[in-house]
N, C-alpha and C positions, 0 to 999 in steps of 0.2 A: 504494499499499500503506500502510496505516495502522500506527501502533505497535502496537495489540493484534494485529492480523494476524502483524505481524512476531514478537511474543513468543509467538503460537501457534505459528508455524512452528519458533520455537527449542524450544519445549516438546515439539513432535511428533519433531524430531531427537533430543532428549535421550531420550524414551521408547523410542527404537528400539534403544538400546545396551543390549545384555545384560549388561553389566557394574556398572551403575549401580546403588548402593545407595540413593542419597537425592541431591536437589539441592535448591537454594535460590536462586531467580531473583527480582531485583527490577529495576525500572525507574523513571527519572523523567523525566516530558516536560518538554521545553524547548520553549516556545511559540516560534515558532509551528509549526515542522515538524521538531524533532530530539528525540531521547531519550538518556538514558544508561542503559545495560542492564548489570547485574552479575550475577555469579552464582559459586556454588561447587557441584562435583558431586563426590561422593565415591563411590569405586569399591569393588568386592568385595575387593580387595587392601589396603584401606586409603589408598590413594593418593587425591590430589585434583587437580582441574582448577579453577583460578580463573581466570574470564574476566570482560572488560569490553569494552563497545564504545560509541563515540559514533557515534550514527547520524543522519544527515539524510534525512528522506524527501522526494523530488521527484517531479513528475508521471512522469518517465521511470523511475523506480525509486529504489532506496536507495543512499546513499553512506557507507560506514563510515570515517569519518574518522579516528579513533583506535582501536587494538585493542590487546588484550593477553590471550594464553592461554598460562597458567603452570601446566605440570605437575608436582606435587610428589610425591616419595614418601612412606611413612607417617610418615618423621621429617622430613618437611617440606623435605627436600633436592631441589634443581632437578634434574628430568630433562630438561625441555625448556620452552623459551618461545618464541612466535610475537610479535613485536611491530613497530610501527612509530615507536618513541621516536627522537628525534635524537639517537642515540648516536654521538659523535664517533669511535668504535671502528669504527663500520660505514659510515664514508664512502666507503670504496674498494670496497665491494660493488656488485655491478651491480643490486641491487635496492633500494639505499638509497632511502627510510629503512626500508622492509621488509626484516626479517632473522629469523633463528631462532638461539637460544641452545641449545647441547647440549654435553654433557660437556666444558665449559670451553672451548667452541668456538664462534665466531661464523660464520655461513655465510649466503650469499643465500637467501632465500625470500621468495616472494609470500605475500600474506596469504590462509590456507586458509580454506575454509568450516568451520563447527563441526562439521560432519559429518565431514570430513576429520581434523580433530584427534581426534574420537571414535574414529575409525576406527584411527587411528595408535596411539592409547592402548590400544584393544581388542587390537589385534595384539600389543602388548608384555605386555599381560596375559596372552594366551593362551600367548605364547612362553615366559614365566616359569612358567606353569602346566605345561607340557608339560616343562620342565627340571626342576621340583620333582617331578613324578612318575617321571621317570627316575631323579632322586637317590634318591627314595624306594624305587624298586625296587632299586636298587645296595645299598642300605643295608640291605634285609632280610636276616634272618640266613640262611644258606646251608640249603638243603632236605637233609634226609638222603636217600640212594638209596633206602631202604625206604619213606619217605612219598611219594616221587615215584612209585616203583613202583605203590604203593597206589592213588595218583590214577588212573595210566594204566589201571590195570586196571578200576577203576570206571567211568571215562570209556568204555572200550572196551565193557564189558557194557551201559552205557546207549545206546550207538550201535548195537550188534548187535541191540537188541530189534526 
């Protein structure tokens, strides 16, 4: 696989996520067979994913040597980050040096594929969207019995046609 093929595959994964509003991707080739890829993806809820990968291309496949996937809310507060930085706090984790930062917690985690990161983000956006819809419904003013009765009568007439 060549760098252009790998970048094309990343762009394809990004384009498959329905919650992405925009993306900015750049790569720098590092001869003879490596590349540094960085990007920012903006989502419909104003959150962002910043990612970076240092990739070495070999005949048998690719090797992602260093990576970081940082997901931030609209105020740029960290929601989660996957990385393989040599963080001394993570030495006791079973997946060291790979790990995940989430809610002020460090946990064991192998490097996810970008698609898995985007799926995790999409699930969070969907959950927050569902909670907002429920909250909006709860905060609607109570409907009077008379208005409710008129709606029911109108619907019944429509259905009885």
